[in-house]
C-alpha positions as CSV (number, residue, x, y, z in Angstrom):
1,M,-8.3,-16.6,62.8
2,P,-6.7,-19.0,60.3
3,P,-3.2,-18.1,59.1
4,Q,-3.1,-16.2,55.8
5,E,-1.9,-18.0,52.7
6,A,1.7,-17.1,51.7
7,T,1.9,-14.9,48.6
8,C,4.7,-13.6,46.4
9,E,2.9,-10.3,45.7
10,P,4.0,-7.4,47.9
11,S,1.4,-5.7,50.1
12,L,0.1,-2.6,48.2
13,R,-2.0,0.2,49.4
14,G,-3.9,3.1,47.9
15,D,-2.5,4.5,44.6
16,A,0.0,1.7,44.2
17,K,-2.7,-1.0,44.4
18,L,-4.8,1.0,41.9
19,A,-1.8,1.3,39.5
20,L,-1.2,-2.4,39.6
21,V,-4.8,-3.2,38.8
22,E,-4.7,-0.7,35.9
23,V,-1.5,-2.3,34.5
24,Q,-3.1,-5.8,34.8
25,I,-6.2,-4.6,33.0
26,N,-4.1,-3.0,30.3
27,S,-2.0,-6.1,29.8
28,R,-5.1,-8.2,29.4
29,M,-6.4,-5.8,26.9
30,D,-3.2,-5.9,24.7
31,C,-4.4,-8.9,22.7
32,N,-8.2,-8.5,23.3
33,M,-8.5,-4.8,22.8
34,K,-12.0,-5.3,24.1
35,N,-12.3,-8.1,21.6
36,K,-13.8,-5.7,19.0
37,P,-12.5,-4.6,15.6
38,S,-10.6,-1.4,15.7
39,H,-13.3,0.8,13.9
40,E,-15.7,0.1,16.8
41,R,-13.5,1.6,19.4
42,A,-13.7,5.3,20.3
43,R,-10.8,7.5,19.2
44,K,-9.5,10.8,20.7
45,Q,-6.6,11.3,18.3
46,G,-5.9,10.7,14.6
47,G,-9.4,11.0,13.4
48,Q,-10.5,12.1,9.9
49,K,-10.1,15.8,10.7
50,S,-6.4,15.4,11.7
51,G,-3.5,16.1,9.4
52,P,-2.0,13.1,7.5
53,Q,1.1,12.8,9.6
54,T,-1.0,12.9,12.8
55,K,-3.2,10.2,11.3
56,A,0.0,8.2,10.5
57,V,1.0,8.3,14.1
58,H,-2.2,8.0,16.0
59,A,-5.1,6.7,13.9
60,G,-6.3,3.3,14.8
61,E,-4.2,3.1,18.0
62,P,-5.9,2.0,21.3
63,L,-6.5,4.9,23.7
64,R,-3.2,5.4,25.4
65,H,-3.9,7.5,28.5
66,G,-3.6,6.4,32.1
67,V,-1.1,4.7,34.3
68,G,1.0,2.0,32.8
69,T,-0.4,2.1,29.4
70,S,2.0,1.0,26.7
71,V,2.8,3.5,24.0
72,G,3.9,1.0,21.4
73,L,1.4,-1.4,19.7
74,S,1.3,-4.9,21.2
75,I,1.6,-7.9,18.8
76,C,-1.2,-10.3,19.3
77,R,0.5,-13.6,18.4
78,S,-2.5,-15.8,18.6
79,S,-4.0,-17.9,15.9
80,T,-7.2,-18.4,17.8
81,F,-9.4,-16.8,20.4
82,T,-11.7,-18.1,23.1
83,F,-15.5,-17.9,23.4
84,S,-17.1,-17.2,26.8
85,S,-19.7,-19.9,26.2
86,T,-21.4,-22.0,23.5
87,E,-24.1,-19.3,23.4
88,E,-21.5,-16.8,22.4
89,M,-20.2,-19.2,19.8
90,K,-23.8,-19.5,18.4
91,R,-24.1,-15.7,18.3
92,W,-20.9,-15.5,16.3
93,A,-22.1,-18.2,13.8
94,E,-25.4,-16.3,13.4
95,G,-23.5,-13.0,12.6
96,K,-24.6,-11.4,15.8
97,S,-21.1,-11.1,17.3
98,K,-17.9,-9.5,16.0
99,A,-15.6,-11.2,18.4
100,Y,-12.2,-12.3,17.2
101,I,-12.2,-16.1,16.7
102,Y,-9.2,-16.8,14.3
103,T,-6.5,-14.6,12.9
104,R,-7.3,-15.3,9.3
105,Y,-10.7,-13.7,10.0
106,G,-9.3,-10.8,12.0
107,N,-6.7,-9.9,14.6
108,P,-6.4,-7.0,17.1
109,T,-3.0,-6.0,15.8
110,L,-4.1,-6.0,12.2
111,A,-7.2,-4.1,13.1
112,V,-5.1,-1.2,14.3
113,V,-3.1,-0.9,11.0
114,E,-6.2,-1.3,9.0
115,E,-7.9,1.6,10.6
116,K,-4.7,3.7,10.3
117,I,-4.5,3.1,6.5
118,A,-8.3,3.7,6.1
119,A,-7.9,7.1,7.9
120,L,-4.9,8.0,5.7
121,E,-6.9,7.3,2.5
122,G,-10.0,8.9,3.8
123,A,-12.0,5.7,3.5
124,E,-14.4,3.8,5.8
125,A,-12.4,0.6,6.1
126,A,-9.3,-1.3,5.0
127,V,-8.3,-5.0,4.8
128,V,-4.6,-5.9,5.0
129,T,-3.2,-8.9,3.1
130,A,0.0,-11.0,2.9
131,S,1.3,-9.1,-0.2
132,G,0.4,-6.4,-2.7
133,M,-0.5,-9.0,-5.3
134,A,-2.8,-10.7,-2.7
135,A,-4.6,-7.3,-2.3
136,I,-4.9,-6.8,-6.1
137,S,-6.0,-10.3,-7.0
138,H,-8.4,-10.6,-4.0
139,I,-10.2,-7.4,-4.7
140,L,-10.4,-8.1,-8.5
141,F,-12.0,-11.5,-7.6
142,C,-14.5,-9.6,-5.4
143,A,-15.5,-7.5,-8.4
144,L,-15.4,-10.0,-11.3
145,K,-16.6,-13.5,-12.1
146,A,-16.6,-15.7,-15.2
147,G,-18.2,-13.9,-18.1
148,D,-17.3,-10.4,-16.9
149,E,-15.0,-7.9,-18.6
150,L,-12.4,-5.6,-17.2
151,I,-11.0,-2.4,-18.6
152,S,-7.4,-1.7,-17.4
153,T,-4.7,0.6,-18.3
154,A,-1.8,-1.3,-20.1
155,Q,0.8,0.5,-18.0
156,V,0.5,-1.3,-14.6
157,Y,2.9,-3.2,-12.4
158,G,4.3,-6.2,-14.3
159,G,2.8,-8.7,-11.8
160,T,-0.6,-7.2,-12.3
161,Y,-0.2,-7.2,-16.0
162,R,0.8,-10.9,-16.0
163,L,-2.2,-11.8,-13.7
164,L,-4.6,-10.1,-16.2
165,R,-2.8,-11.6,-19.2
166,D,-2.1,-15.2,-18.0
167,V,-4.7,-16.0,-15.4
168,F,-7.9,-14.1,-16.1
169,P,-8.6,-15.6,-19.5
170,G,-8.6,-19.1,-18.1
171,L,-11.2,-17.9,-15.5
172,G,-13.5,-16.6,-18.2
173,I,-12.7,-12.9,-17.5
174,K,-11.9,-10.8,-20.6
175,V,-9.5,-7.9,-20.2
176,H,-9.3,-4.8,-22.4
177,H,-6.3,-2.5,-22.2
178,V,-6.2,1.3,-22.8
179,E,-3.4,3.8,-22.6
180,T,-2.9,6.2,-19.7
181,D,-4.9,8.9,-21.6
182,L,-7.9,6.5,-21.5
183,A,-8.6,7.0,-25.2
184,G,-11.0,4.6,-26.7
185,M,-12.6,3.5,-23.4
186,E,-16.2,4.2,-24.6
187,E,-15.8,1.7,-27.5
188,L,-14.7,-1.1,-25.1
189,V,-17.7,-1.0,-22.8
190,T,-20.2,-3.8,-23.1
191,P,-23.0,-5.0,-20.8
192,R,-20.5,-7.4,-19.4
193,T,-18.0,-4.7,-18.3
194,K,-17.9,-4.6,-14.5
195,A,-14.8,-2.7,-13.4
196,L,-12.1,-0.2,-14.3
197,Y,-8.6,-0.7,-13.0
198,V,-5.8,2.0,-13.2
199,E,-2.4,2.7,-11.7
200,T,-1.1,6.2,-11.4
201,P,1.7,7.2,-11.5
202,T,2.6,4.1,-13.5
203,N,5.3,1.6,-13.0
204,P,8.0,2.2,-14.3
205,T,7.7,5.2,-16.6
206,L,5.7,7.4,-14.3
207,R,2.8,8.3,-16.7
208,L,-0.3,9.6,-15.1
209,V,-4.0,8.8,-15.5
210,D,-6.5,11.7,-15.2
211,L,-8.4,10.5,-12.1
212,H,-11.4,12.8,-12.6
213,K,-11.8,11.5,-16.2
214,A,-11.5,7.9,-15.0
215,V,-14.0,8.3,-12.2
216,T,-16.5,10.1,-14.4
217,F,-16.3,7.2,-16.9
218,A,-16.7,4.6,-14.2
219,K,-19.7,6.2,-12.7
220,K,-21.4,6.8,-16.1
221,H,-21.2,3.1,-16.9
222,K,-21.7,1.9,-13.2
223,L,-18.3,0.3,-13.1
224,V,-16.4,-0.5,-9.9
225,S,-13.3,1.8,-10.0
226,I,-10.1,0.4,-8.6
227,I,-6.7,2.2,-8.4
228,D,-3.2,1.1,-7.4
229,N,-1.9,4.0,-5.3
230,T,1.4,2.5,-4.4
231,F,3.7,5.0,-6.1
232,A,1.8,8.1,-4.9
233,T,1.0,7.0,-1.4
234,P,-2.0,8.6,0.5
235,V,0.3,11.5,1.4
236,L,0.5,12.7,-2.2
237,Q,-2.8,11.4,-3.7
238,Q,-6.2,10.5,-2.2
239,P,-8.3,8.7,-4.9
240,I,-11.2,7.9,-2.6
241,A,-11.9,11.7,-2.1
242,M,-11.9,12.0,-5.9
243,G,-14.6,9.3,-6.2
244,F,-12.8,6.0,-6.6
245,D,-14.4,3.0,-5.0
246,I,-11.3,1.0,-4.0
247,V,-7.6,1.7,-3.5
248,V,-5.0,-0.9,-3.4
249,H,-1.3,-0.7,-2.2
250,S,1.7,-2.9,-2.2
251,A,2.3,-2.0,1.5
252,T,5.7,-3.6,1.1
253,K,6.8,-0.4,-0.5
254,A,6.4,3.2,0.8
255,L,3.8,2.5,3.5
256,A,6.2,0.1,5.4
257,G,9.2,1.9,4.0
258,H,12.1,-0.2,5.3
259,S,12.4,-3.1,2.9
260,D,11.7,-5.6,5.6
261,I,8.2,-7.0,5.1
262,I,5.9,-8.2,2.3
263,A,2.4,-6.8,2.7
264,G,-0.7,-5.4,0.9
265,V,-3.9,-3.6,1.6
266,A,-7.2,-2.8,0.0
267,V,-9.2,0.3,1.1
268,G,-12.8,1.3,0.4
269,N,-16.3,1.5,1.9
270,Q,-17.6,-1.0,4.5
271,E,-19.5,-3.0,1.9
272,W,-16.6,-3.6,-0.4
273,M,-14.2,-4.3,2.5
274,E,-16.6,-6.8,3.9
275,R,-16.5,-8.6,0.6
276,M,-12.7,-8.3,0.6
277,R,-12.4,-9.7,4.1
278,H,-14.4,-12.8,3.1
279,M,-12.2,-13.2,0.0
280,V,-9.2,-13.2,2.3
281,I,-10.8,-15.8,4.5
282,Y,-11.7,-17.9,1.4
283,L,-8.3,-17.7,-0.4
284,G,-6.0,-17.4,2.6
285,G,-4.1,-14.2,1.8
286,S,-4.1,-13.0,5.4
287,M,-1.4,-10.9,7.0
288,D,0.8,-12.2,9.9
289,P,0.4,-10.0,13.1
290,D,4.2,-9.5,13.3
291,V,4.1,-8.0,9.8
292,G,1.2,-5.9,10.9
293,F,3.2,-4.5,13.8
294,L,6.1,-3.6,11.5
295,L,3.8,-2.1,8.9
296,N,2.1,0.0,11.6
297,R,5.5,1.2,12.8
298,G,6.7,2.1,9.3
299,I,3.6,4.1,8.5
300,K,4.3,6.4,11.5
301,T,7.1,8.0,9.6
302,L,5.4,8.0,6.2
303,G,5.0,11.7,5.8
304,L,8.6,12.4,6.9
305,R,10.0,9.9,4.5
306,V,7.9,10.9,1.5
307,A,8.8,14.6,1.9
308,R,12.5,13.8,2.0
309,Q,12.2,11.3,-0.9
310,C,10.4,13.8,-3.1
311,E,13.1,16.4,-2.4
312,N,15.8,13.9,-3.3
313,A,14.0,12.7,-6.4
314,M,13.7,16.2,-7.8
315,A,17.4,16.8,-7.3
316,V,18.3,13.5,-8.9
317,A,15.9,14.0,-11.9
318,K,17.3,17.5,-12.6
319,F,20.8,16.1,-12.5
320,L,20.0,13.2,-14.9
321,E,18.1,15.4,-17.3
322,K,21.3,17.4,-18.0
323,H,23.6,14.4,-18.2
324,S,25.1,13.7,-21.7
325,K,24.6,10.0,-21.4
326,V,20.9,10.1,-20.5
327,A,18.5,10.1,-23.4
328,R,15.3,10.8,-21.3
329,V,14.2,11.2,-17.7
330,H,10.7,10.0,-16.6
331,Y,9.7,12.1,-13.6
332,P,6.4,14.0,-13.4
333,G,8.1,16.8,-11.4
334,L,10.0,17.9,-14.5
335,P,8.3,20.3,-16.9
336,S,9.6,18.1,-19.7
337,H,7.4,15.2,-18.5
338,P,4.2,14.8,-20.7
339,D,2.0,14.6,-17.6
340,H,3.6,17.4,-15.5
341,A,0.6,19.7,-15.6
342,L,-1.7,16.8,-14.6
343,A,0.7,15.8,-11.7
344,K,0.6,19.4,-10.4
345,E,-3.2,19.3,-10.5
346,Q,-4.0,16.0,-8.8
347,M,-1.0,15.3,-6.6
348,R,0.5,17.1,-3.6
349,G,4.1,16.2,-4.7
350,F,5.8,14.2,-7.4
351,G,6.9,11.1,-5.5
352,S,10.1,9.1,-4.9
353,M,10.1,7.1,-8.2
354,L,11.7,8.0,-11.5
355,A,13.2,6.2,-14.5
356,F,15.6,7.2,-17.2
357,D,16.7,5.8,-20.6
358,V,20.5,5.4,-21.0
359,K,22.0,6.2,-24.3
360,G,23.5,3.0,-25.7
361,G,20.6,0.8,-24.8
362,L,20.8,-2.4,-22.7
363,P,24.6,-2.7,-22.6
364,A,25.0,0.9,-21.3
365,A,22.2,0.4,-18.8
366,R,23.8,-2.8,-17.5
367,H,27.1,-1.0,-17.3
368,F,25.6,1.7,-15.2
369,C,23.7,-0.7,-12.9
370,D,26.9,-2.8,-12.3
371,R,28.9,0.3,-11.3
372,V,26.6,1.9,-8.7
373,Q,28.0,1.8,-5.1
374,L,25.6,3.8,-2.9
375,F,22.5,2.8,-4.8
376,L,21.6,-0.8,-4.3
377,L,20.9,-3.1,-7.3
378,A,17.6,-4.5,-6.0
379,A,14.0,-4.9,-6.9
380,S,11.1,-3.3,-5.0
381,L,10.9,0.4,-4.1
382,G,9.7,2.9,-1.5
383,G,12.2,2.1,1.2
384,V,14.7,4.4,2.9
385,E,17.5,2.9,0.7
386,S,17.9,4.1,-2.9
387,L,17.6,1.3,-5.4
388,V,18.1,0.8,-9.2
389,V,16.9,-2.0,-11.4
390,L,16.3,-2.9,-15.1
391,P,12.5,-3.3,-15.4
392,A,13.0,-5.7,-18.3
393,Y,14.8,-8.1,-15.9
394,T,12.6,-7.5,-12.8
395,S,9.1,-5.9,-12.6
396,H,8.4,-6.4,-16.3
397,Y,10.2,-9.7,-17.0
398,N,8.5,-12.3,-19.3
399,M,6.9,-9.5,-21.4
400,S,7.4,-9.3,-25.2
401,D,9.2,-6.5,-26.9
402,E,5.9,-5.2,-28.2
403,E,4.4,-5.3,-24.6
404,L,7.5,-3.5,-23.2
405,L,7.3,-0.8,-26.0
406,R,3.6,-0.2,-25.2
407,V,4.3,0.6,-21.6
408,G,7.3,2.8,-22.5
409,V,10.1,0.4,-21.4
410,T,13.1,0.4,-23.6
411,P,16.2,-1.9,-23.4
412,G,18.0,1.1,-21.8
413,T,15.4,2.0,-19.2
414,V,16.6,2.1,-15.6
415,R,14.0,2.4,-12.8
416,V,15.2,4.3,-9.7
417,S,13.6,4.3,-6.2
418,I,14.9,7.3,-4.3
419,G,15.6,6.9,-0.5
420,V,16.3,9.3,2.3
421,E,20.1,9.6,1.9
422,D,21.8,13.0,1.3
423,S,21.0,14.0,-2.3
424,A,24.6,15.1,-2.9
425,D,25.9,11.6,-2.2
426,L,23.2,10.1,-4.5
427,I,24.2,12.4,-7.3
428,A,27.9,11.7,-6.8
429,D,27.2,7.9,-7.1
430,L,25.2,8.5,-10.3
431,Q,28.0,10.6,-11.7
432,Q,30.6,7.9,-11.2
433,A,28.3,5.1,-12.4
434,L,27.5,6.9,-15.6
435,A,31.2,7.8,-16.3
């Protein structure tokens, strides 16, 4: 018999050899994940009937039972993927194969987080993007074209407002604004009106839009209904279940929760998300797989973080409402808020965001912001750290006094993102900063 070739692998028998084979198979599947989008793979955990925190942990994840299976999500750092043959390449080109071919078109790591967010929102599908504004702009481009008209609430994130104000007119898209009470919508509808866009709670003064009223209006006029659910999160509000067609998030914020990534997502039915995916392919607003991994990891603690942040926000809001140097507190959890009853009706909690108007206007607001110590003077929101900003200098910069007044922003308005610190420490810092 000829001598056996030398090998570096130890001689294995029985269960040990089976375990090695299983580990090798699992390692090959990390990036391929059977080379199919996440929604096509069977799931035993985190399905639509599970609770929200169970979905946050398990939905979208590969099946993780067996020997040597990794518990954590693998990052598929590959820009491109192989075909088995030119015949397979032809099948993909004809739309008969859903194989991964290029990460701008889809990626196994991103597919996991897309299914997780879709499950949390109670939707059929989701598409992640490179930023929240990529999600918002891409989905609006899916719904609108030159000659179309959009009805939007005036109180939206400043970046969204500037997109509608500065970019859309040049594209031949006319935008009509309404207040959060949606008064006058019927008079704005024309045969060219194609979509309704709302944000609730609003940035930064936390006004609410009646979601049932908005959906009823959109369905009556056959409009695509789109909502920015960033402030509420799917833990506190599920617009899809209430009849909205599409939900968008700046996933940078509460979904990721750690102030370490820029990300966005759109959520809806398969048809709309197929359009969205093509728009991402066309315009290039795709998410990096490393960002997808961090977003997936952040979402796993979403319910825990939101619960703590809601508790802290209520304590801070109550403290501020009684402070002699505060003119007004904007927090839907307070009975004094004009939309308190609506918030109790359509939300499961009041959220981590609040704003307040400092007596003395801009000089007093700047004095306060310059004195905070535990709170950080930084834009963005939804992370574990508590932040304060002046909206007129950040989210709502480059807006006229008239525009700021319309959305409830005064020179003395301070926006606050509440984190997960101890509420007593947060209140102590506010106390000394307001002194």
